[in-house]
C-alpha positions as CSV (number, residue, x, y, z in Angstrom):
1,M,-85.6,-69.0,-11.3
2,K,-82.7,-69.9,-10.1
3,L,-81.9,-73.9,-10.7
4,W,-78.9,-75.4,-8.4
5,I,-78.0,-79.1,-7.8
6,D,-77.4,-80.7,-4.4
7,I,-75.5,-84.1,-4.5
8,S,-75.1,-86.3,-1.4
9,T,-72.4,-89.1,-2.1
10,R,-73.5,-90.5,1.5
11,K,-77.1,-90.9,0.4
12,H,-77.0,-91.4,-3.4
13,R,-79.0,-88.7,-3.9
14,L,-79.3,-85.7,-6.6
15,R,-81.6,-83.1,-5.5
16,L,-82.6,-80.2,-7.9
17,Y,-83.6,-77.1,-6.7
18,N,-85.0,-73.9,-7.6
19,D,-83.6,-71.0,-5.2
20,Q,-84.8,-72.9,-1.8
21,H,-87.6,-75.0,-3.6
22,L,-87.0,-78.6,-3.9
23,I,-88.0,-79.7,-7.6
24,K,-87.0,-83.2,-7.8
25,T,-84.9,-85.8,-6.7
26,Y,-83.0,-88.5,-8.3
27,P,-81.1,-91.8,-7.2
28,V,-77.3,-91.5,-8.4
29,A,-74.5,-94.0,-8.5
30,V,-71.0,-91.9,-7.0
31,G,-67.5,-93.2,-7.0
32,K,-65.7,-95.8,-5.4
33,M,-63.2,-95.4,-2.6
34,V,-60.3,-95.6,-4.8
35,T,-61.5,-93.0,-7.1
36,S,-64.0,-91.1,-5.4
37,T,-66.2,-88.4,-6.3
38,P,-64.8,-85.1,-5.9
39,L,-66.8,-82.7,-3.3
40,G,-67.2,-79.1,-3.7
41,K,-68.9,-76.6,-5.9
42,Y,-68.8,-76.9,-9.6
43,K,-70.6,-76.0,-12.7
44,I,-72.1,-77.8,-15.6
45,I,-69.6,-76.7,-18.2
46,N,-71.1,-78.7,-21.5
47,K,-73.9,-81.0,-22.5
48,Q,-73.7,-84.0,-25.0
49,L,-76.4,-86.0,-26.2
50,N,-75.2,-90.0,-26.7
51,P,-71.5,-89.1,-25.7
52,G,-70.8,-92.9,-26.4
53,G,-69.1,-95.8,-24.3
54,P,-70.3,-96.1,-20.7
55,F,-71.9,-92.9,-20.3
56,G,-75.5,-93.7,-21.4
57,V,-77.8,-91.3,-23.2
58,F,-76.5,-88.1,-21.9
59,W,-73.4,-86.4,-20.6
60,M,-73.0,-83.3,-18.7
61,G,-69.3,-82.0,-18.1
62,L,-68.5,-80.4,-14.6
63,S,-66.2,-77.6,-14.2
64,K,-63.6,-80.0,-12.5
65,P,-62.2,-81.8,-15.7
66,H,-62.8,-85.5,-16.3
67,Y,-66.1,-85.4,-14.0
68,G,-69.7,-85.3,-15.0
69,I,-73.3,-86.4,-14.5
70,H,-74.0,-88.9,-17.0
71,G,-76.2,-91.7,-17.9
72,T,-75.2,-95.4,-17.3
73,N,-75.5,-98.5,-19.3
74,N,-75.5,-100.4,-16.2
75,P,-78.6,-99.5,-14.3
76,S,-78.2,-102.0,-11.2
77,S,-75.1,-99.8,-10.2
78,I,-77.5,-96.9,-9.5
79,G,-77.4,-96.5,-5.3
80,K,-74.1,-97.7,-5.0
81,N,-70.1,-96.4,-4.8
82,V,-69.1,-97.9,-8.1
83,S,-68.0,-95.0,-10.4
84,H,-64.5,-93.7,-11.5
85,G,-65.9,-90.5,-9.5
86,C,-68.5,-89.2,-11.9
87,I,-72.2,-89.5,-10.9
88,R,-74.2,-91.9,-12.6
89,M,-77.6,-91.5,-13.2
90,Y,-80.7,-93.7,-14.9
91,N,-80.8,-92.5,-18.4
92,K,-84.5,-91.6,-18.5
93,D,-83.5,-89.3,-15.1
94,V,-80.7,-87.7,-17.0
95,L,-82.2,-86.9,-19.6
96,D,-85.1,-85.1,-17.6
97,L,-82.4,-83.3,-15.7
98,A,-80.8,-81.9,-18.7
99,S,-83.7,-80.7,-20.0
100,R,-84.3,-78.7,-16.9
101,V,-80.6,-77.4,-16.2
102,L,-78.6,-74.8,-18.4
103,L,-74.7,-74.6,-18.9
104,G,-73.3,-72.5,-15.7
105,T,-76.0,-74.4,-13.4
106,T,-73.7,-74.4,-10.2
107,V,-73.6,-78.4,-8.8
108,Y,-72.8,-78.9,-4.9
109,I,-71.5,-82.2,-4.0
110,H,-70.9,-83.3,-0.4
111,K,-70.9,-86.4,1.8
């Protein structure tokens, strides 16, 4: 099984794949114009439950320093360009995703 994540900043969508098979789709918030989400290929390098601050119930750090996929204390922001570059998810969704992916999972971010 080869899980990987595809994030479309334009569609505000995170998709989890197993090889070429779509497992699940989640709505996300991404960076605003001034602090846009970095495009490229990254890996999940750390995971933390209840990281505190505005990161909701879970944090998954990316191989690009200071960027990650995390929950939010502001669920109304999902579907918008509002973050400082991170990918925000509903808390229930980030917990679901985190339970499925391992450290080292590839994350592709594109428009």
